[in-house]
TIGU-554972 format. One record per atom (N, C-alpha, C): atom name; x, y, z; residue number from 0. Coordinates in pm, whole numbers, plus 50000, padded with zeros to 5 digits. Atoms other than C-alpha are relative to their C-alpha. Example, Ala and Ser with C-alpha at 12.3 -4.5 7.8 and 13.67 -1.06 7.14 Angstrom:
[node "N"; [50089; 49881; 50000]; 0] [node "CA"; [51230; 49550; 50780]; 0] [node "C"; [50090; 50120; 50000]; 0] [node "N"; [49918; 49881; 49994]; 1] [node "CA"; [51367; 49894; 50714]; 1] [node "C"; [49923; 50109; 50073]; 1] 
This chain:
[node "N"; [49941; 50097; 49911]; 0] [node "CA"; [28454; 84123; 29286]; 0] [node "C"; [50115; 50059; 50078]; 0] [node "N"; [49886; 49936; 49936]; 1] [node "CA"; [28761; 84325; 29360]; 1] [node "C"; [49953; 50095; 50107]; 1] [node "N"; [50054; 49909; 49902]; 2] [node "CA"; [28548; 84584; 29539]; 2] [node "C"; [49945; 49925; 50119]; 2] [node "N"; [50053; 50083; 49891]; 3] [node "CA"; [28381; 84314; 29741]; 3] [node "C"; [50112; 49947; 50088]; 3] [node "N"; [49885; 50051; 49924]; 4] [node "CA"; [28717; 84167; 29839]; 4] [node "C"; [50064; 50112; 50083]; 4] [node "N"; [49945; 49885; 49929]; 5] [node "CA"; [28849; 84514; 29934]; 5] [node "C"; [49909; 50039; 50116]; 5] [node "N"; [50096; 49967; 49894]; 6] [node "CA"; [28533; 84585; 30135]; 6] [node "C"; [50011; 49901; 50115]; 6] [node "N"; [49992; 50106; 49896]; 7] [node "CA"; [28554; 84252; 30324]; 7] [node "C"; [50136; 50008; 50073]; 7] [node "N"; [49868; 49988; 49938]; 8] [node "CA"; [28925; 84307; 30389]; 8] [node "C"; [50002; 50115; 50100]; 8] [node "N"; [50008; 49884; 49912]; 9] [node "CA"; [28858; 84651; 30538]; 9] [node "C"; [49919; 49970; 50125]; 9] [node "N"; [50085; 50037; 49887]; 10] [node "CA"; [28582; 84516; 30759]; 10] [node "C"; [50076; 49904; 50092]; 10] [node "N"; [49923; 50094; 49923]; 11] [node "CA"; [28803; 84225; 30868]; 11] [node "C"; [50112; 50067; 50076]; 11] [node "N"; [49890; 49924; 49934]; 12] [node "CA"; [29093; 84463; 30944]; 12] [node "C"; [49947; 50081; 50115]; 12] [node "N"; [50060; 49919; 49894]; 13] [node "CA"; [28870; 84695; 31149]; 13] [node "C"; [49955; 49912; 50116]; 13] [node "N"; [50049; 50090; 49895]; 14] [node "CA"; [28715; 84405; 31340]; 14] [node "C"; [50113; 49941; 50080]; 14] [node "N"; [49888; 50063; 49932]; 15] [node "CA"; [29052; 84251; 31421]; 15] [node "C"; [50084; 50103; 50077]; 15] [node "N"; [49914; 49902; 49936]; 16] [node "CA"; [29222; 84577; 31519]; 16] [node "C"; [49936; 50064; 50121]; 16] [node "N"; [50066; 49940; 49883]; 17] [node "CA"; [28964; 84689; 31775]; 17] [node "C"; [50029; 49915; 50120]; 17] [node "N"; [49973; 50071; 49876]; 18] [node "CA"; [29049; 84603; 32130]; 18] [node "C"; [49866; 49962; 50065]; 18] [node "N"; [50125; 50039; 49938]; 19] [node "CA"; [28787; 84410; 32317]; 19] [node "C"; [49966; 50089; 50121]; 19] [node "N"; [50043; 49920; 49887]; 20] [node "CA"; [28587; 84603; 32571]; 20] [node "C"; [49994; 49911; 50122]; 20] [node "N"; [50000; 50090; 49885]; 21] [node "CA"; [28662; 84455; 32912]; 21] [node "C"; [49867; 50007; 50076]; 21] [node "N"; [50121; 50007; 49919]; 22] [node "CA"; [28368; 84343; 33116]; 22] [node "C"; [50040; 50030; 50145]; 22] [node "N"; [49959; 49967; 49862]; 23] [node "CA"; [28384; 84506; 33457]; 23] [node "C"; [49966; 49887; 50097]; 23] [node "N"; [50019; 50103; 49897]; 24] [node "CA"; [28428; 84267; 33743]; 24] [node "C"; [49941; 50068; 50125]; 24] [node "N"; [50058; 49933; 49884]; 25] [node "CA"; [28198; 84355; 34032]; 25] [node "C"; [50090; 49987; 50120]; 25] [node "N"; [49920; 49999; 49877]; 26] [node "CA"; [28374; 84449; 34354]; 26] [node "C"; [49938; 49904; 50100]; 26] [node "N"; [50058; 50087; 49896]; 27] [node "CA"; [28338; 84193; 34630]; 27] [node "C"; [49931; 50082; 50109]; 27] [node "N"; [50078; 49928; 49894]; 28] [node "CA"; [28085; 84296; 34890]; 28] [node "C"; [50065; 49967; 50133]; 28] [node "N"; [49940; 50015; 49869]; 29] [node "CA"; [28256; 84350; 35222]; 29] [node "C"; [49904; 50055; 50102]; 29] [node "N"; [50098; 49958; 49895]; 30] [node "CA"; [28023; 84360; 35518]; 30] [node "C"; [50074; 50078; 50106]; 30] [node "N"; [49936; 49914; 49897]; 31] [node "CA"; [28124; 84647; 35742]; 31] [node "C"; [49913; 49997; 50123]; 31] [node "N"; [50072; 50002; 49874]; 32] [node "CA"; [28024; 84600; 36100]; 32] [node "C"; [50031; 50129; 50078]; 32] [node "N"; [49981; 49877; 49925]; 33] [node "CA"; [27970; 84921; 36288]; 33] [node "C"; [49979; 49976; 50148]; 33] [node "N"; [50011; 50014; 49855]; 34] [node "CA"; [28025; 84936; 36661]; 34] [node "C"; [49974; 50134; 50061]; 34] [node "N"; [50027; 49877; 49926]; 35] [node "CA"; [27893; 85192; 36902]; 35] [node "C"; [50104; 50012; 50109]; 35] [node "N"; [49900; 49976; 49897]; 36] [node "CA"; [28156; 85347; 37127]; 36] [node "C"; [49938; 50042; 50131]; 36] [node "N"; [50066; 49957; 49877]; 37] [node "CA"; [27912; 85494; 37376]; 37] [node "C"; [49859; 49942; 49995]; 37] [node "N"; [50127; 50068; 49989]; 38] [node "CA"; [27614; 85287; 37483]; 38] [node "C"; [49939; 50023; 50136]; 38] [node "N"; [50064; 49981; 49871]; 39] [node "CA"; [27361; 85362; 37756]; 39] [node "C"; [49858; 49943; 49990]; 39] [node "N"; [50134; 50054; 49997]; 40] [node "CA"; [27063; 85140; 37822]; 40] [node "C"; [49934; 50027; 50137]; 40] [node "N"; [50059; 49955; 49874]; 41] [node "CA"; [27002; 85300; 38164]; 41] [node "C"; [50030; 49914; 50121]; 41] [node "N"; [49969; 50087; 49889]; 42] [node "CA"; [27139; 85021; 38379]; 42] [node "C"; [50137; 50036; 50060]; 42] [node "N"; [49872; 49976; 49935]; 43] [node "CA"; [27417; 85064; 38636]; 43] [node "C"; [50059; 49862; 50030]; 43] [node "N"; [49934; 50128; 49981]; 44] [node "CA"; [27664; 84776; 38641]; 44] [node "C"; [50105; 50008; 50110]; 44] [node "N"; [49895; 50009; 49898]; 45] [node "CA"; [27903; 84659; 38915]; 45] [node "C"; [50101; 49898; 49951]; 45] [node "N"; [49900; 50100; 50038]; 46] [node "CA"; [28216; 84450; 38895]; 46] [node "C"; [49943; 49857; 50021]; 46] [node "N"; [50061; 50131; 49977]; 47] [node "CA"; [28010; 84161; 39037]; 47] [node "C"; [49922; 49951; 49877]; 47] [node "N"; [50072; 50039; 50121]; 48] [node "CA"; [27793; 84165; 38721]; 48] [node "C"; [50096; 49937; 49899]; 48] [node "N"; [49903; 50054; 50095]; 49] [node "CA"; [28105; 84100; 38513]; 49] [node "C"; [50057; 49869; 50053]; 49] [node "N"; [49945; 50122; 49944]; 50] [node "CA"; [28248; 83841; 38751]; 50] [node "C"; [49901; 49884; 49990]; 50] [node "N"; [50106; 50103; 50004]; 51] [node "CA"; [27917; 83653; 38754]; 51] [node "C"; [49988; 49934; 49862]; 51] [node "N"; [50012; 50057; 50136]; 52] [node "CA"; [27933; 83599; 38375]; 52] [node "C"; [50135; 49944; 49950]; 52] [node "N"; [49872; 50066; 50035]; 53] [node "CA"; [28293; 83470; 38377]; 53] [node "C"; [50118; 50090; 49977]; 53] [node "N"; [49881; 49911; 50009]; 54] [node "CA"; [28516; 83778; 38369]; 54] [node "C"; [50091; 49962; 50116]; 54] [node "N"; [49900; 50042; 49901]; 55] [node "CA"; [28830; 83672; 38555]; 55] [node "C"; [50084; 50121; 50041]; 55] [node "N"; [49923; 49885; 49952]; 56] [node "CA"; [28977; 83949; 38770]; 56] [node "C"; [50144; 49953; 50027]; 56] [node "N"; [49861; 50027; 49977]; 57] [node "CA"; [29349; 83955; 38771]; 57] [node "C"; [50052; 50087; 50115]; 57] [node "N"; [49966; 49908; 49889]; 58] [node "CA"; [29395; 84260; 38993]; 58] [node "C"; [49909; 50119; 50001]; 58] [node "N"; [50078; 49878; 49982]; 59] [node "CA"; [29209; 84557; 39131]; 59] [node "C"; [50097; 50116; 50012]; 59] [node "N"; [49913; 49883; 49997]; 60] [node "CA"; [29360; 84903; 39080]; 60] [node "C"; [49950; 50101; 50101]; 60] [node "N"; [50030; 49885; 49914]; 61] [node "CA"; [29373; 85194; 39320]; 61] [node "C"; [49953; 50114; 49910]; 61] [node "N"; [50059; 49900; 50089]; 62] [node "CA"; [29144; 85456; 39166]; 62] [node "C"; [50002; 50141; 50061]; 62] [node "N"; [49999; 49870; 49933]; 63] [node "CA"; [29226; 85751; 39396]; 63] [node "C"; [50038; 50112; 49902]; 63] [node "N"; [49958; 49899; 50095]; 64] [node "CA"; [29378; 85937; 39096]; 64] [node "C"; [49933; 49984; 49862]; 64] [node "N"; [50080; 50020; 50121]; 65] [node "CA"; [29130; 85814; 38832]; 65] [node "C"; [49869; 50076; 50020]; 65] [node "N"; [50109; 49907; 49976]; 66] [node "CA"; [28889; 86107; 38838]; 66] [node "C"; [49860; 49938; 49978]; 66] [node "N"; [50139; 50042; 50006]; 67] [node "CA"; [28529; 86010; 38915]; 67] [node "C"; [49976; 49850; 50011]; 67] [node "N"; [50014; 50145; 49997]; 68] [node "CA"; [28593; 85634; 38917]; 68] [node "C"; [49975; 49945; 50136]; 68] [node "N"; [50023; 50064; 49873]; 69] [node "CA"; [28466; 85407; 39191]; 69] [node "C"; [50084; 49876; 50018]; 69] [node "N"; [49913; 50118; 49998]; 70] [node "CA"; [28672; 85097; 39102]; 70] [node "C"; [50052; 49973; 49860]; 70] [node "N"; [49943; 50040; 50131]; 71] [node "CA"; [28891; 84955; 38824]; 71] [node "C"; [50064; 49865; 50016]; 71] [node "N"; [49951; 50136; 49998]; 72] [node "CA"; [28987; 84600; 38737]; 72] [node "C"; [50074; 49967; 49871]; 72] [node "N"; [49930; 50056; 50116]; 73] [node "CA"; [29238; 84432; 38508]; 73] [node "C"; [49971; 49852; 50003]; 73] [node "N"; [50031; 50140; 50006]; 74] [node "CA"; [29139; 84088; 38392]; 74] [node "C"; [49982; 49950; 49860]; 74] [node "N"; [50014; 50064; 50132]; 75] [node "CA"; [29050; 83855; 38110]; 75] [node "C"; [49868; 49926; 49991]; 75] [node "N"; [50119; 50078; 50028]; 76] [node "CA"; [28757; 83684; 37948]; 76] [node "C"; [50008; 49949; 49860]; 76] [node "N"; [50008; 50056; 50134]; 77] [node "CA"; [28695; 83466; 37650]; 77] [node "C"; [49892; 49895; 49997]; 77] [node "N"; [50105; 50099; 50011]; 78] [node "CA"; [28425; 83236; 37520]; 78] [node "C"; [50053; 49857; 50029]; 78] [node "N"; [49933; 50126; 49964]; 79] [node "CA"; [28674; 82950; 37565]; 79] [node "C"; [50147; 50029; 50028]; 79] [node "N"; [49864; 49971; 49957]; 80] [node "CA"; [29030; 82914; 37690]; 80] [node "C"; [50096; 50028; 49885]; 80] [node "N"; [49916; 49971; 50114]; 81] [node "CA"; [29174; 82943; 37338]; 81] [node "C"; [49976; 50141; 49945]; 81] [node "N"; [50036; 49868; 50051]; 82] [node "CA"; [29014; 83283; 37279]; 82] [node "C"; [49988; 50106; 50111]; 82] [node "N"; [50003; 49907; 49885]; 83] [node "CA"; [29092; 83478; 37596]; 83] [node "C"; [50066; 50132; 49958]; 83] [node "N"; [49949; 49866; 50025]; 84] [node "CA"; [29141; 83856; 37569]; 84] [node "C"; [50005; 50075; 50133]; 84] [node "N"; [49987; 49917; 49879]; 85] [node "CA"; [29248; 84113; 37832]; 85] [node "C"; [49919; 50126; 49989]; 85] [node "N"; [50081; 49883; 49992]; 86] [node "CA"; [29036; 84401; 37945]; 86] [node "C"; [50035; 50079; 50124]; 86] [node "N"; [49996; 49918; 49879]; 87] [node "CA"; [29043; 84689; 38188]; 87] [node "C"; [49861; 50061; 50015]; 87] [node "N"; [50135; 49952; 49971]; 88] [node "CA"; [28711; 84775; 38346]; 88] [node "C"; [50011; 50114; 50100]; 88] [node "N"; [49998; 49885; 49910]; 89] [node "CA"; [28668; 85120; 38501]; 89] [node "C"; [49853; 50038; 50029]; 89] [node "N"; [50138; 49976; 49961]; 90] [node "CA"; [28346; 85172; 38694]; 90] [node "C"; [49981; 50141; 50053]; 90] [node "N"; [50039; 49864; 49957]; 91] [node "CA"; [28175; 85507; 38754]; 91] [node "C"; [49862; 49996; 50061]; 91] [node "N"; [50130; 50006; 49932]; 92] [node "CA"; [27868; 85597; 38958]; 92] [node "C"; [49881; 50004; 49902]; 92] [node "N"; [50107; 49992; 50099]; 93] [node "CA"; [27662; 85668; 38642]; 93] [node "C"; [50060; 50021; 49860]; 93] [node "N"; [49957; 49987; 50140]; 94] [node "CA"; [27680; 85695; 38263]; 94] [node "C"; [50065; 50137; 49969]; 94] [node "N"; [49949; 49868; 50035]; 95] [node "CA"; [27732; 86071; 38244]; 95] [node "C"; [50139; 50025; 50063]; 95] [node "N"; [49864; 49989; 49938]; 96] [node "CA"; [28029; 86056; 38486]; 96] [node "C"; [50100; 49918; 49921]; 96] [node "N"; [49910; 50085; 50080]; 97] [node "CA"; [28179; 85769; 38283]; 97] [node "C"; [50040; 50073; 49875]; 97] [node "N"; [49970; 49929; 50123]; 98] [node "CA"; [28154; 85982; 37969]; 98] [node "C"; [50082; 50124; 50031]; 98] [node "N"; [49934; 49872; 49970]; 99] [node "CA"; [28258; 86313; 38125]; 99] [node "C"; [50143; 49980; 50058]; 99] [node "N"; [49869; 50020; 49934]; 100] [node "CA"; [28542; 86189; 38349]; 100] [node "C"; [50085; 49890; 49934]; 100] [node "N"; [49928; 50117; 50046]; 101] [node "CA"; [28637; 85862; 38183]; 101] [node "C"; [50056; 50006; 49860]; 101] [node "N"; [49958; 49996; 50141]; 102] [node "CA"; [28677; 85952; 37816]; 102] [node "C"; [50144; 50042; 49982]; 102] [node "N"; [49859; 49952; 50019]; 103] [node "CA"; [29002; 86149; 37840]; 103] [node "C"; [50101; 49897; 50048]; 103] [node "N"; [49908; 50103; 49952]; 104] [node "CA"; [29168; 85878; 38051]; 104] [node "C"; [50005; 49883; 49906]; 104] [node "N"; [50004; 50115; 50093]; 105] [node "CA"; [29054; 85604; 37811]; 105] [node "C"; [50071; 50033; 49870]; 105] [node "N"; [49931; 49961; 50123]; 106] [node "CA"; [29175; 85797; 37507]; 106] [node "C"; [50152; 50005; 50022]; 106] [node "N"; [49857; 49994; 49966]; 107] [node "CA"; [29511; 85846; 37681]; 107] [node "C"; [50063; 49862; 50005]; 107] [node "N"; [49944; 50133; 49978]; 108] [node "CA"; [29550; 85471; 37734]; 108] [node "C"; [49976; 49900; 49886]; 108] [node "N"; [50034; 50094; 50110]; 109] [node "CA"; [29431; 85323; 37401]; 109] [node "C"; [50048; 50048; 49865]; 109] [node "N"; [49966; 49969; 50143]; 110] [node "CA"; [29522; 85311; 37032]; 110] [node "C"; [50145; 50027; 49976]; 110] [node "N"; [49862; 49974; 50046]; 111] [node "CA"; [29833; 85403; 36841]; 111] [node "C"; [50063; 50117; 50073]; 111] [node "N"; [49951; 49879; 49934]; 112] [node "CA"; [29865; 85734; 37026]; 112] [node "C"; [50000; 49988; 50155]; 112] [node "N"; [50004; 50022; 49853]; 113] [node "CA"; [29844; 85580; 37377]; 113] [node "C"; [50129; 50051; 50064]; 113] [node "N"; [49888; 49948; 49922]; 114] [node "CA"; [30067; 85743; 37634]; 114] [node "C"; [50052; 49886; 50089]; 114] [node "N"; [49948; 50118; 49930]; 115] [node "CA"; [30282; 85453; 37757]; 115] [node "C"; [50122; 50030; 50087]; 115] [node "N"; [49888; 49956; 49919]; 116] [node "CA"; [30551; 85655; 37934]; 116] [node "C"; [49946; 50057; 50132]; 116] [node "N"; [50045; 49953; 49871]; 117] [node "CA"; [30518; 85726; 38306]; 117] [node "C"; [49984; 50153; 50008]; 117] [node "N"; [50005; 49853; 49995]; 118] [node "CA"; [30585; 86097; 38249]; 118] [node "C"; [49890; 50057; 49914]; 118] [node "N"; [50102; 49944; 50088]; 119] [node "CA"; [30318; 86134; 37980]; 119] [node "C"; [49857; 49955; 50033]; 119] [node "N"; [50135; 50052; 49977]; 120] [node "CA"; [30024; 85922; 38096]; 120] [node "C"; [49923; 50075; 50107]; 120] [node "N"; [50084; 49932; 49903]; 121] [node "CA"; [29735; 86073; 38286]; 121] [node "C"; [49983; 49917; 50129]; 121] [node "N"; [50021; 50090; 49883]; 122] [node "CA"; [29701; 85769; 38519]; 122] [node "C"; [50103; 49891; 49996]; 122] [node "N"; [49888; 50095; 49998]; 123] [node "CA"; [30008; 85565; 38610]; 123] [node "C"; [49965; 49860; 50051]; 123] [node "N"; [50037; 50128; 49942]; 124] [node "CA"; [29832; 85287; 38797]; 124] [node "C"; [49964; 49902; 49888]; 124] [node "N"; [50030; 50099; 50103]; 125] [node "CA"; [29827; 84973; 38585]; 125] [node "C"; [50068; 50020; 49866]; 125] [node "N"; [49933; 49969; 50127]; 126] [node "CA"; [30049; 85124; 38318]; 126] [node "C"; [50071; 49880; 49938]; 126] [node "N"; [49933; 50119; 50060]; 127] [node "CA"; [30264; 84808; 38273]; 127] [node "C"; [49901; 49902; 49939]; 127] [node "N"; [50100; 50091; 50053]; 128] [node "CA"; [29944; 84609; 38215]; 128] [node "C"; [49941; 50047; 49871]; 128] [node "N"; [50060; 49945; 50122]; 129] [node "CA"; [29840; 84838; 37931]; 129] [node "C"; [50103; 49998; 49886]; 129] [node "N"; [49896; 50010; 50107]; 130] [node "CA"; [30159; 84760; 37730]; 130] [node "C"; [50019; 49855; 49959]; 130] [node "N"; [49956; 50133; 50048]; 131] [node "CA"; [30266; 84470; 37517]; 131] [node "C"; [50121; 50022; 49913]; 131] [node "N"; [49882; 49989; 50080]; 132] [node "CA"; [30587; 84400; 37332]; 132] [node "C"; [49963; 49995; 49854]; 132] [node "N"; [50017; 49999; 50143]; 133] [node "CA"; [30602; 84476; 36963]; 133] [node "C"; [50135; 50016; 49935]; 133] [node "N"; [49873; 49983; 50067]; 134] [node "CA"; [30873; 84487; 36703]; 134] [node "C"; [49987; 50107; 49895]; 134] [node "N"; [49998; 49893; 50096]; 135] [node "CA"; [30971; 84769; 36475]; 135] [node "C"; [50126; 49989; 49916]; 135] [node "N"; [49884; 50004; 50088]; 136] [node "CA"; [31196; 84740; 36172]; 136] [node "C"; [50049; 50141; 49977]; 136] [node "N"; [49942; 49866; 50020]; 137] [node "CA"; [31431; 85033; 36140]; 137] [node "C"; [50005; 50030; 49852]; 137] [node "N"; [49997; 49964; 50141]; 138] [node "CA"; [31414; 85221; 35810]; 138] [node "C"; [50134; 49964; 49940]; 138] [node "N"; [49879; 50032; 50070]; 139] [node "CA"; [31666; 85088; 35561]; 139] [node "C"; [50075; 49881; 50060]; 139] [node "N"; [49929; 50111; 49937]; 140] [node "CA"; [31764; 84803; 35792]; 140] [node "C"; [49942; 49867; 49951]; 140] [node "N"; [50047; 50137; 50033]; 141] [node "CA"; [31736; 84432; 35726]; 141] [node "C"; [49889; 49960; 50096]; 141] [node "N"; [50107; 50045; 49910]; 142] [node "CA"; [31427; 84262; 35868]; 142] [node "C"; [50050; 49941; 50126]; 142] [node "N"; [49949; 50058; 49876]; 143] [node "CA"; [31650; 84091; 36120]; 143] [node "C"; [50046; 50108; 50099]; 143] [node "N"; [49956; 49891; 49914]; 144] [node "CA"; [31748; 84432; 36257]; 144] [node "C"; [49876; 50072; 50057]; 144] [node "N"; [50116; 49938; 49939]; 145] [node "CA"; [31432; 84496; 36450]; 145] [node "C"; [50024; 50029; 50146]; 145] [node "N"; [49989; 49964; 49859]; 146] [node "CA"; [31395; 84658; 36786]; 146] [node "C"; [49867; 49975; 50068]; 146] [node "N"; [50122; 50019; 49923]; 147] [node "CA"; [31148; 84568; 37052]; 147] [node "C"; [49957; 50132; 50060]; 147] [node "N"; [50053; 49881; 49940]; 148] [node "CA"; [30929; 84851; 37160]; 148] [node "C"; [49867; 49967; 50067]; 148] [node "N"; [50128; 50024; 49932]; 149] [node "CA"; [30622; 84879; 37381]; 149] [node "C"; [49889; 50067; 49921]; 149] [node "N"; [50117; 49945; 50070]; 150] [node "CA"; [30286; 84928; 37212]; 150] [node "C"; [49878; 49974; 50090]; 150] [node "N"; [50122; 50008; 49917]; 151] [node "CA"; [29938; 84967; 37358]; 151] [node "C"; [49933; 49862; 49982]; 151] [node "N"; [50073; 50126; 50001]; 152] [node "CA"; [29760; 84644; 37451]; 152] [node "C"; [49857; 50023; 49952]; 152] [node "N"; [50141; 49971; 50030]; 153] [node "CA"; [29422; 84813; 37408]; 153] [node "C"; [49991; 50090; 49876]; 153] [node "N"; [50012; 49921; 50122]; 154] [node "CA"; [29337; 84928; 37058]; 154] [node "C"; [49892; 50104; 50009]; 154] [node "N"; [50116; 49907; 49989]; 155] [node "CA"; [29014; 85101; 37165]; 155] [node "C"; [49928; 49977; 50129]; 155] [node "N"; [50083; 50013; 49880]; 156] [node "CA"; [28760; 85149; 37439]; 156] [node "C"; [49853; 50022; 49965]; 156] [node "N"; [50143; 49979; 50014]; 157] [node "CA"; [28384; 85146; 37481]; 157] [node "C"; [49949; 50050; 50135]; 157] [node "N"; [50067; 49959; 49879]; 158] [node "CA"; [28173; 85331; 37734]; 158] [node "C"; [49864; 49932; 50000]; 158] [node "N"; [50121; 50080; 49992]; 159] [node "CA"; [27900; 85086; 37827]; 159] [node "C"; [49929; 50034; 50131]; 159] [node "N"; [50074; 49950; 49882]; 160] [node "CA"; [27651; 85253; 38062]; 160] [node "C"; [50097; 50073; 50094]; 160] [node "N"; [49911; 49935; 49906]; 161] [node "CA"; [27865; 85334; 38370]; 161] [node "C"; [50140; 49942; 50002]; 161] [node "N"; [49873; 50071; 50003]; 162] [node "CA"; [28165; 85125; 38270]; 162] [node "C"; [50082; 50043; 49875]; 162] [node "N"; [49908; 49976; 50113]; 163] [node "CA"; [28463; 85229; 38055]; 163] [node "C"; [50078; 49869; 49986]; 163] [node "N"; [49935; 50126; 50025]; 164] [node "CA"; [28598; 84910; 37899]; 164] [node "C"; [50112; 50020; 49897]; 164] [node "N"; [49885; 49997; 50091]; 165] [node "CA"; [28949; 84907; 37746]; 165] [node "C"; [50016; 49858; 49953]; 165] [node "N"; [50005; 50133; 50058]; 166] [node "CA"; [28969; 84615; 37507]; 166] [node "C"; [50126; 49970; 49920]; 166] [node "N"; [49882; 50045; 50071]; 167] [node "CA"; [29267; 84420; 37381]; 167] [node "C"; [49969; 49987; 49853]; 167] [node "N"; [50015; 50012; 50145]; 168] [node "CA"; [29322; 84426; 37005]; 168] [node "C"; [50115; 50060; 49927]; 168] [node "N"; [49892; 49946; 50084]; 169] [node "CA"; [29578; 84477; 36734]; 169] [node "C"; [49963; 50134; 49937]; 169] [node "N"; [50048; 49878; 50060]; 170] [node "CA"; [29364; 84753; 36588]; 170] [node "C"; [49862; 50034; 50053]; 170] [node "N"; [50127; 49952; 49951]; 171] [node "CA"; [29041; 84945; 36642]; 171] [node "C"; [49890; 49896; 49973]; 171] [node "N"; [50106; 50095; 50038]; 172] [node "CA"; [28826; 84689; 36459]; 172] [node "C"; [50001; 49878; 50091]; 172] [node "N"; [49990; 50117; 49913]; 173] [node "CA"; [28954; 84394; 36663]; 173] [node "C"; [49963; 50034; 50142]; 173] [node "N"; [50033; 49955; 49864]; 174] [node "CA"; [28925; 84588; 36987]; 174] [node "C"; [49852; 50016; 50019]; 174] [node "N"; [50147; 49983; 49991]; 175] [node "CA"; [28564; 84687; 36917]; 175] [node "C"; [49930; 49865; 50002]; 175] [node "N"; [50058; 50134; 50002]; 176] [node "CA"; [28486; 84325; 36836]; 176] [node "C"; [50011; 49932; 50134]; 176] [node "N"; [49980; 50061; 49866]; 177] [node "CA"; [28634; 84209; 37165]; 177] [node "C"; [49917; 50068; 50106]; 177] [node "N"; [50087; 49932; 49906]; 178] [node "CA"; [28448; 84479; 37356]; 178] [node "C"; [49857; 49952; 49983]; 178] [node "N"; [50138; 50043; 50030]; 179] [node "CA"; [28125; 84382; 37184]; 179] [node "C"; [49972; 49857; 50052]; 179] [node "N"; [50017; 50138; 49951]; 180] [node "CA"; [28180; 84014; 37271]; 180] [node "C"; [49976; 49998; 50153]; 180] [node "N"; [50017; 49994; 49853]; 181] [node "CA"; [28216; 84099; 37644]; 181] [node "C"; [49867; 50062; 50034]; 181] [node "N"; [50127; 49932; 49971]; 182] [node "CA"; [27920; 84336; 37641]; 182] [node "C"; [49880; 49910; 49974]; 182] [node "N"; [50112; 50089; 50033]; 183] [node "CA"; [27696; 84076; 37481]; 183] [node "C"; [49968; 49905; 50112]; 183] [node "N"; [50027; 50095; 49888]; 184] [node "CA"; [27740; 83837; 37774]; 184] [node "C"; [49944; 50073; 50123]; 184] [node "N"; [50052; 49924; 49888]; 185] [node "CA"; [27657; 84117; 38020]; 185] [node "C"; [49854; 50035; 49981]; 185] [node "N"; [50138; 49961; 50031]; 186] [node "CA"; [27338; 84223; 37846]; 186] [node "C"; [49909; 49888; 50038]; 186] 
């Protein structure tokens, strides 16, 4: 009986001292939407194509120093008046010219590394329209000690056939989404 009691005590001690094995929680599935930055379906678009589907032109830019471009527009579009976003449309005679001549200018004007100073940018025309105000907290400073600085309005760009489209957005993902929304109404 004593051996039985000792045996049961040891088993009970071992069973109680082991840590439970955690059951792994499956990671939530996040649907990643991939956007194409360069799209060519063989069609040549004009500014009229965009205006006809509701793109509102704010101003036309002088393109004499925008290599290869035939016209450029600053304007806005949205599915409704509460969801309006700003865009810059740069038109080229064909897709290959848009890619070859337009890419460097678009890269210069979009994203976190955008050149927003007159002395640094490749194309000065419309530069004020490509900026928006942002705030920056100084290291070690109180949150109330922020400085306003200029940041790029356009997070990214898409080359859609013969058009380079700079799209408003806080980041690349939002900008691609806004570009895609505009392109969908053109298709």
